[in-house]
KELO-192408 format. One record per residue (C-alpha): residue in three letters; x, y negated, z negated; chain; residue number from 1. Coordinates in Angstrom, 3 decimals. Example, Ala and Ser with C-alpha at 12.3 -4.5 7.8 and 13.67 -1.06 7.14 Angstrom:
BEGIN
ALA, 12.300, 4.500, -7.800, A, 1;
SER, 13.670, 1.060, -7.140, A, 2;
This chain:
BEGIN
UNK, 123.523, -140.350, -76.523, A, 1;
UNK, 122.560, -136.947, -75.211, A, 2;
UNK, 123.399, -133.656, -76.906, A, 3;
UNK, 126.934, -132.703, -75.977, A, 4;
UNK, 127.702, -136.174, -74.601, A, 5;
UNK, 131.029, -137.645, -75.670, A, 6;
UNK, 131.305, -141.355, -76.513, A, 7;
UNK, 133.932, -143.242, -78.477, A, 8;
UNK, 135.293, -140.048, -80.022, A, 9;
UNK, 131.902, -138.780, -81.236, A, 10;
UNK, 130.450, -135.612, -79.758, A, 11;
UNK, 126.704, -135.505, -80.429, A, 12;
UNK, 125.912, -132.091, -81.899, A, 13;
UNK, 122.656, -130.378, -80.986, A, 14;
UNK, 119.721, -131.301, -83.240, A, 15;
UNK, 119.552, -127.818, -84.737, A, 16;
UNK, 123.151, -128.265, -85.936, A, 17;
UNK, 122.332, -131.405, -87.944, A, 18;
UNK, 120.345, -132.054, -91.088, A, 19;
UNK, 118.363, -135.246, -90.478, A, 20;
UNK, 117.217, -137.409, -93.429, A, 21;
UNK, 114.554, -140.096, -93.117, A, 22;
UNK, 114.710, -143.629, -94.519, A, 23;
UNK, 111.748, -146.016, -94.254, A, 24;
UNK, 111.183, -149.684, -94.952, A, 25;
UNK, 108.704, -152.306, -93.731, A, 26;
UNK, 106.820, -149.637, -91.804, A, 27;
UNK, 109.833, -148.610, -89.724, A, 28;
UNK, 111.743, -145.372, -90.174, A, 29;
UNK, 115.107, -144.126, -89.013, A, 30;
UNK, 116.703, -140.734, -89.404, A, 31;
UNK, 120.361, -140.211, -90.242, A, 32;
UNK, 122.531, -137.121, -89.938, A, 33;
UNK, 126.155, -136.980, -91.011, A, 34;
UNK, 129.082, -134.746, -90.165, A, 35;
UNK, 132.521, -134.868, -91.795, A, 36;
UNK, 133.675, -137.406, -89.204, A, 37;
UNK, 130.555, -139.237, -87.928, A, 38;
UNK, 127.074, -140.494, -88.732, A, 39;
UNK, 124.227, -140.365, -86.212, A, 40;
UNK, 121.144, -142.614, -86.411, A, 41;
UNK, 117.903, -142.219, -84.448, A, 42;
UNK, 114.385, -143.661, -84.411, A, 43;
UNK, 112.084, -141.247, -86.244, A, 44;
UNK, 109.223, -142.012, -83.813, A, 45;
UNK, 111.408, -141.228, -80.780, A, 46;
UNK, 113.897, -138.599, -81.968, A, 47;
UNK, 114.906, -137.550, -78.451, A, 48;
UNK, 115.665, -141.074, -77.234, A, 49;
UNK, 118.962, -142.924, -77.651, A, 50;
UNK, 120.991, -142.443, -80.806, A, 51;
UNK, 123.698, -144.451, -82.457, A, 52;
UNK, 126.953, -142.677, -83.352, A, 53;
UNK, 129.399, -144.330, -85.758, A, 54;
UNK, 132.533, -143.145, -87.489, A, 55;
UNK, 132.242, -141.815, -91.001, A, 56;
UNK, 134.345, -144.692, -92.327, A, 57;
UNK, 132.121, -147.294, -90.633, A, 58;
UNK, 128.989, -145.606, -92.025, A, 59;
UNK, 130.477, -145.512, -95.513, A, 60;
UNK, 131.362, -149.224, -95.304, A, 61;
UNK, 127.809, -150.021, -94.145, A, 62;
UNK, 126.206, -148.061, -97.011, A, 63;
UNK, 128.556, -149.689, -99.539, A, 64;
UNK, 127.688, -153.161, -98.206, A, 65;
UNK, 123.934, -152.490, -98.364, A, 66;
UNK, 124.148, -151.046, -101.875, A, 67;
UNK, 126.262, -153.995, -103.034, A, 68;
UNK, 123.837, -156.591, -101.669, A, 69;
UNK, 126.175, -157.668, -98.875, A, 70;
UNK, 123.518, -156.950, -96.241, A, 71;
UNK, 120.015, -158.324, -96.876, A, 72;
UNK, 117.247, -155.745, -97.105, A, 73;
UNK, 113.569, -155.965, -97.990, A, 74;
UNK, 114.523, -154.699, -101.480, A, 75;
UNK, 116.470, -157.841, -102.437, A, 76;
């Protein structure tokens, strides 16, 4: 997704408009930025390449599932 590109109801804001946070595990890192209505995920080693945009409700469900052990991680 390119800055300003519209897909599935999610307009990708410019990088300077987002606060990216990094999460790492097993030597791989991703960066996540959230807005009131969406979450954006990118590869920390290639921040200008493709990004994943998901709705805020889908992101919340994903985080809840991971925290509850419903999705296997290297921490379990």
